[in-house]
TORKOLPA-471744 format. One line per 3 residues: their letters; for each residue x, y, z of N, C-alpha, C, O. Coordinates in Angstrom, 1 decimal. Atoms other than C-alpha are relative to their C-alpha. Layout:
REM residues N
a) X Y Z X Y Z X Y Z X Y Z  ...
//
This chain:
REM residues 120
mft) 0.1 0.0 -1.7 -33.3 53.7 -69.7 2.3 -1.5 -0.8 3.5 -1.3 -1.1  -0.9 1.1 -0.1 -31.1 49.9 -70.4 1.0 0.8 -0.3 1.9 1.0 0.5  -1.9 -0.8 0.2 -28.3 52.0 -72.5 0.4 0.8 0.8 1.2 0.1 1.3
kll) -0.3 -0.3 -1.2 -27.6 54.0 -70.0 1.3 -1.3 0.9 2.5 -1.7 0.8  -1.5 1.2 -0.8 -26.2 51.2 -67.3 0.2 -0.7 -0.3 0.5 -1.4 0.6  -1.0 0.2 0.2 -24.7 49.7 -69.8 0.3 0.6 -0.3 0.8 0.2 -1.4
ita) -1.7 -1.4 0.7 -22.3 52.8 -70.6 0.1 -0.6 1.7 0.8 -1.6 1.8  -0.5 0.5 -0.9 -22.7 52.3 -66.7 1.4 -0.9 0.8 2.6 -0.8 1.2  -1.0 1.1 -0.3 -21.8 49.2 -66.0 1.4 0.2 -0.7 2.3 0.8 -0.1
aiv) -1.2 -0.7 0.5 -19.0 49.7 -68.8 1.0 0.9 1.1 2.1 0.3 1.4  -0.7 -1.4 0.3 -17.5 53.2 -67.4 0.9 -0.7 1.8 2.1 -0.6 2.1  -0.7 1.4 -0.9 -16.9 50.5 -63.7 0.6 -0.7 -0.5 1.8 -0.8 -0.1
avm) -1.6 1.3 0.1 -15.1 47.9 -65.0 1.0 0.1 -0.4 1.8 -0.8 -0.4  -1.3 -0.8 0.8 -12.7 50.1 -66.7 0.8 0.8 2.0 1.9 0.4 2.4  -0.7 -0.6 -0.1 -12.2 52.6 -63.8 0.5 -1.4 1.5 1.4 -1.3 2.4
fwl) -0.9 1.4 -1.1 -11.7 49.0 -61.4 1.6 -1.1 -0.6 2.4 -1.9 -0.3  -0.7 0.8 1.1 -9.9 47.7 -63.9 1.5 0.8 -0.2 2.6 0.3 0.1  -1.4 -0.9 -0.7 -7.3 50.7 -63.9 1.0 0.3 1.6 2.2 0.5 2.0
akr) -1.2 -0.1 -1.2 -7.1 50.9 -60.4 0.4 -1.2 0.5 1.1 -1.4 1.5  -1.2 1.4 -0.7 -6.0 47.4 -60.0 1.1 0.1 -0.6 2.2 0.0 0.0  -1.2 -0.3 0.1 -3.8 48.4 -62.4 1.4 0.6 0.7 2.6 0.3 0.6
krq) -0.5 -1.4 -0.6 -2.3 51.0 -60.7 0.8 -0.7 1.5 1.9 -0.4 1.9  -0.2 0.6 -1.2 -2.0 49.1 -57.6 1.1 -1.7 0.1 1.2 -2.5 1.0  -1.1 0.4 -0.6 0.8 47.0 -58.2 1.3 0.2 -0.7 1.6 0.8 -1.7
paa) -1.5 -0.3 0.1 4.6 46.6 -58.0 0.3 0.4 -1.7 -0.2 0.2 -2.8  -0.6 -0.1 1.0 6.2 47.6 -60.5 1.5 -0.7 -0.6 2.1 -0.3 -1.6  -0.6 1.0 0.3 8.8 44.7 -60.6 -1.0 -1.0 -0.4 -0.8 -1.3 -1.6
akp) 0.8 0.3 0.6 5.9 42.7 -61.0 -1.1 0.2 -1.0 -2.2 -0.1 -0.6  0.8 -0.9 1.0 4.2 44.3 -64.0 1.1 -1.0 -0.8 2.1 -1.6 -0.2  -0.6 0.9 1.2 5.5 42.2 -67.6 0.3 0.8 -0.9 0.4 1.9 -0.5
lps) -0.8 -1.0 1.2 6.8 43.9 -70.8 -1.6 0.2 -0.8 -1.1 0.3 -1.9  0.9 0.0 0.6 3.0 44.3 -72.4 1.1 0.0 -1.7 2.1 0.4 -2.1  -0.5 -0.2 1.3 2.9 43.2 -76.2 -1.0 0.8 -0.9 -2.0 1.5 -0.6
taa) 0.7 -0.9 1.4 1.7 44.7 -79.3 -1.2 0.7 0.6 -1.7 1.7 1.0  1.9 -0.1 0.5 -1.7 43.5 -79.4 -0.8 0.9 1.5 -1.9 1.5 1.3  0.3 -0.2 -1.2 -2.0 44.5 -75.2 0.1 2.1 -0.3 -0.8 2.9 -0.1
vtl) 0.0 -1.2 0.1 -0.8 48.2 -76.0 -0.5 0.5 -1.3 -0.2 1.7 -1.5  0.7 -0.7 1.1 -2.7 48.9 -79.4 -2.0 0.2 1.0 -2.9 1.0 1.0  1.6 -0.5 0.2 -6.0 47.7 -77.7 -0.1 1.1 1.3 -1.2 1.5 1.6
qrl) -0.5 -1.7 -1.0 -4.5 50.9 -74.7 -0.9 0.6 -0.2 -2.0 0.9 0.0  0.1 -1.6 0.5 -4.1 53.1 -76.4 -2.5 -0.1 -1.2 -3.3 0.7 -1.4  1.1 0.5 1.0 -7.7 51.8 -78.7 -1.3 -0.1 1.6 -2.5 -0.3 1.3
apl) 1.3 0.4 -1.3 -10.1 51.4 -74.9 -0.4 1.6 0.4 -1.4 1.8 1.1  0.7 -1.7 0.0 -10.4 56.0 -74.9 -0.9 0.0 -1.3 -2.1 -0.1 -1.3  0.8 -0.2 1.3 -11.4 56.3 -78.4 -1.5 -1.2 0.1 -2.6 -0.8 -0.3
fai) 1.9 0.2 0.1 -14.5 53.1 -77.7 -0.5 0.9 1.0 -1.3 1.8 0.7  1.0 -1.0 -1.2 -15.7 54.9 -74.6 -0.4 1.4 -0.5 -1.4 2.1 -0.1  0.3 -1.7 0.1 -15.2 58.2 -76.3 -1.5 -0.2 -1.6 -2.3 0.7 -1.8
vvl) 0.1 0.0 0.7 -16.8 57.0 -79.2 -1.6 -0.7 0.3 -2.5 -0.5 -0.5  1.0 -0.1 -0.5 -19.6 55.3 -77.0 -0.9 1.2 0.7 -2.0 1.2 1.3  0.7 -1.1 -0.8 -21.1 57.7 -75.5 -0.2 1.5 -1.3 -1.2 2.3 -1.2
lls) 0.5 -0.4 0.9 -21.1 59.6 -78.3 -1.2 0.3 -0.5 -2.0 1.2 -0.5  0.8 1.4 0.6 -23.0 57.0 -79.8 -2.2 0.4 1.7 -3.4 0.6 1.8  1.1 0.2 -1.4 -25.2 57.1 -76.3 -0.6 1.7 -0.7 -1.5 1.8 -1.5
aaw) 0.4 -1.6 0.0 -25.8 61.0 -76.6 -0.4 0.5 -1.6 -1.0 1.5 -1.9  1.1 0.1 1.2 -26.8 60.8 -79.9 -1.9 -0.4 -0.4 -2.8 0.1 -1.2  1.0 0.5 0.0 -29.7 58.5 -79.2 -0.4 1.0 0.5 -1.3 1.5 -0.2
mgy) 0.8 -0.9 -0.8 -30.6 60.9 -76.7 -1.2 1.0 -0.4 -2.4 1.2 -0.2  0.3 -1.1 0.8 -30.8 63.5 -78.6 -0.9 -0.1 -1.1 -1.3 0.9 -1.5  0.6 1.0 1.2 -32.5 61.7 -81.3 -1.7 -0.2 0.5 -2.8 0.1 -0.1
gwq) 1.4 0.2 -0.1 -35.2 60.6 -79.2 -0.5 1.7 0.5 -1.0 2.5 -0.3  0.2 -1.1 -0.1 -35.7 63.6 -77.2 -0.6 0.7 -0.6 -1.8 1.0 -0.2  0.6 -0.2 1.3 -36.4 65.2 -80.9 -1.0 -0.5 -0.4 -1.8 0.2 -1.1
qdq) 1.1 1.2 0.4 -38.7 62.5 -81.6 -1.7 1.1 1.3 -2.8 1.4 0.9  1.2 0.1 -1.2 -41.1 63.6 -78.1 -0.3 1.5 0.1 -1.3 1.8 0.8  0.2 -1.1 0.3 -40.8 67.4 -79.2 -1.1 0.0 -1.3 -1.6 1.1 -1.4
qll) 0.2 -0.5 1.5 -42.5 67.2 -82.7 -0.8 0.1 0.8 -0.8 -0.5 1.8  1.1 -0.7 -0.3 -45.6 68.9 -82.0 -1.1 -1.0 -1.8 -0.8 -1.4 -2.9  0.8 0.7 0.9 -49.2 67.2 -83.2 -1.2 1.0 0.1 -1.4 2.1 0.7
lvt) 1.1 -1.1 -0.4 -52.7 68.1 -83.8 -0.8 -1.3 0.3 -0.7 -2.4 -0.1  0.6 1.6 0.0 -55.2 65.9 -82.3 -1.6 0.6 0.0 -2.0 1.6 0.6  1.2 -0.7 -0.3 -58.7 66.3 -82.7 -0.6 -1.7 0.7 -0.3 -2.9 0.5
vts) 1.3 0.7 -0.1 -61.6 64.8 -80.8 -1.2 0.3 0.1 -1.9 1.2 0.7  1.8 0.0 -0.4 -64.7 64.0 -81.2 -0.9 -1.0 0.6 -1.1 -2.2 0.5  1.1 1.0 -1.2 -67.4 63.4 -78.4 -1.0 -1.0 -0.7 -1.2 -1.2 -1.9
aqg) 1.5 1.4 0.5 -70.4 60.4 -78.3 -0.9 1.3 -0.4 -1.5 0.9 -1.4  0.8 -0.9 0.2 -72.3 64.0 -78.6 0.4 0.3 -1.9 -0.6 0.5 -2.6  -0.8 -1.4 0.9 -70.0 65.7 -81.9 0.4 0.7 0.1 0.6 1.5 -0.8
eva) -0.4 -1.5 -0.2 -68.8 67.9 -80.5 2.5 -0.5 -0.1 3.5 -1.1 0.3  -1.7 0.1 0.0 -65.1 68.6 -81.7 1.0 1.4 0.1 0.9 2.6 -0.2  -0.6 -1.0 -0.9 -62.1 69.6 -79.9 0.9 0.0 -0.7 0.8 -0.9 -1.5
eyq) -1.8 0.4 0.5 -58.0 70.1 -81.4 0.6 0.3 1.3 0.4 1.1 2.2  -1.4 -0.8 -1.2 -55.1 70.2 -79.1 1.1 0.1 -0.7 1.2 -0.8 -1.5  -1.5 0.3 0.3 -51.7 70.9 -80.0 0.6 -0.7 1.4 0.2 -0.6 2.6
vkk) -0.8 1.5 -0.9 -49.5 68.1 -78.0 0.9 -0.7 -0.8 0.8 -1.4 -1.8  -1.4 0.7 -0.3 -46.1 67.1 -77.7 -0.2 -1.6 -0.9 -1.4 -2.0 -1.1  -0.1 1.1 0.4 -45.1 63.7 -79.3 -0.1 -1.2 1.2 -0.7 -2.3 1.1
gql) -0.7 0.6 -0.9 -43.4 62.8 -75.7 -1.4 0.0 0.9 -1.4 -0.9 1.8  0.6 -0.8 -1.2 -46.4 64.4 -73.7 -1.7 -1.1 -0.2 -2.6 -1.1 0.5  1.2 1.1 0.0 -49.0 61.3 -75.6 -0.4 -0.9 0.4 0.3 -1.7 -0.3
qgr) -0.5 1.1 -1.0 -49.8 58.5 -73.4 -1.6 -0.9 0.0 -2.1 -1.2 1.0  0.6 0.9 -0.2 -52.6 56.2 -74.8 -1.4 1.3 -0.2 -1.3 2.4 -0.7  0.5 -1.1 -0.1 -55.7 57.9 -74.1 0.0 1.2 1.4 -0.9 1.4 2.2
rlv) -0.7 -0.9 -1.3 -54.2 60.4 -71.5 0.7 1.3 -0.8 1.7 1.0 -1.3  -1.3 -0.5 0.2 -52.5 63.7 -72.6 0.1 1.2 -0.1 -1.0 1.7 -0.4  -0.2 -2.0 -0.4 -51.0 67.8 -72.2 0.4 0.0 -1.0 1.1 -0.5 -1.9
tvd) -0.2 -1.5 1.4 -51.3 70.3 -74.1 1.0 1.2 -0.2 0.6 2.0 0.6  -0.8 -0.5 -0.5 -48.6 72.4 -74.4 -0.2 1.2 0.2 0.5 2.1 0.0  0.7 -1.8 -1.1 -50.6 75.3 -72.7 -0.3 -0.7 1.2 -1.0 -0.3 2.2
glq) 0.1 0.7 -1.6 -50.2 72.6 -70.2 -1.5 -0.9 0.7 -1.5 -1.5 1.7  1.5 -0.3 -0.1 -54.0 72.0 -70.1 0.0 -1.8 0.2 0.9 -2.2 -0.6  -0.2 1.7 -0.7 -54.3 67.4 -68.6 -1.4 -0.4 -1.2 -2.5 -0.1 -0.8
vel) 1.1 1.2 -0.4 -56.8 65.4 -70.5 -0.6 -1.1 -0.2 -0.7 -1.4 -1.4  0.2 1.7 0.2 -58.0 62.1 -70.3 -1.4 -0.2 -0.6 -2.2 -0.1 0.3  0.8 0.5 1.0 -60.6 61.3 -73.0 -0.7 -2.2 0.5 -0.4 -3.2 1.0
sql) 0.8 1.2 -0.7 -63.3 58.7 -72.4 -0.2 -1.6 -1.3 -0.6 -1.3 -2.4  -0.2 1.3 1.1 -63.1 55.1 -74.7 -1.1 0.8 -1.3 -0.8 0.5 -2.4  -0.4 -0.1 0.7 -65.3 57.1 -76.5 -0.4 0.8 -1.4 -1.0 0.7 -2.4
drv) 0.0 -0.9 1.4 -64.5 59.8 -78.2 0.3 -0.9 -1.3 0.0 -2.1 -1.5  -0.6 0.9 1.2 -62.8 59.0 -81.7 1.2 1.7 0.5 1.1 2.9 0.9  -1.1 -0.7 0.1 -59.5 60.3 -81.6 1.1 0.2 -1.0 1.7 -0.9 -1.1
eva) -0.9 -0.5 1.3 -56.9 61.8 -84.7 0.8 0.3 0.2 0.9 1.0 1.3  -1.2 -0.4 -0.7 -53.5 62.2 -84.6 0.5 0.2 -1.6 0.5 -0.6 -2.6  -0.9 -0.2 1.5 -51.6 64.5 -87.4 1.2 0.5 0.4 1.4 0.8 1.6
pld) -0.9 -0.9 0.0 -48.5 65.9 -87.9 -0.6 2.0 0.2 -1.3 2.6 -0.6  0.6 -1.4 0.3 -49.2 69.7 -87.1 0.7 0.6 -1.0 0.4 1.8 -0.9  -1.0 -0.6 0.9 -46.6 70.7 -90.2 -1.2 -0.3 -0.9 -1.7 0.7 -1.5
sqq) 1.2 -0.4 1.3 -49.6 69.3 -92.5 -0.7 0.5 -0.1 -1.3 0.7 -1.1  1.2 -0.9 0.1 -51.9 71.3 -91.3 -0.1 1.0 -1.1 -0.9 1.3 -1.9  -0.6 -1.9 1.0 -49.9 74.4 -93.2 -0.5 0.2 -1.2 -0.2 1.2 -1.8
//
């Protein structure tokens, strides 16, 4: 979330900077130095790299949230129930199964979480 905020702020700052530069009259513009020209050419490349890295980070987070887990719940009475849950849908003592079943666990329930691939 913080990354999205930084990217948005950077894009807004660049747009304001470009708009300010375009409003200056042509006679008032000094000749740019070679360093300034290099920076102007590298700025779009930098923006593209930042956007690609953010997309990769978000894609990795989404992929991790889609990992299937096998949650085994043993109640205080000894009853055992198994649920398939996506990693992103497991929040503490509350979970939502792949089938859409919402389960809230008590403090007395014993919970075991394992990746689904290791069970096969």
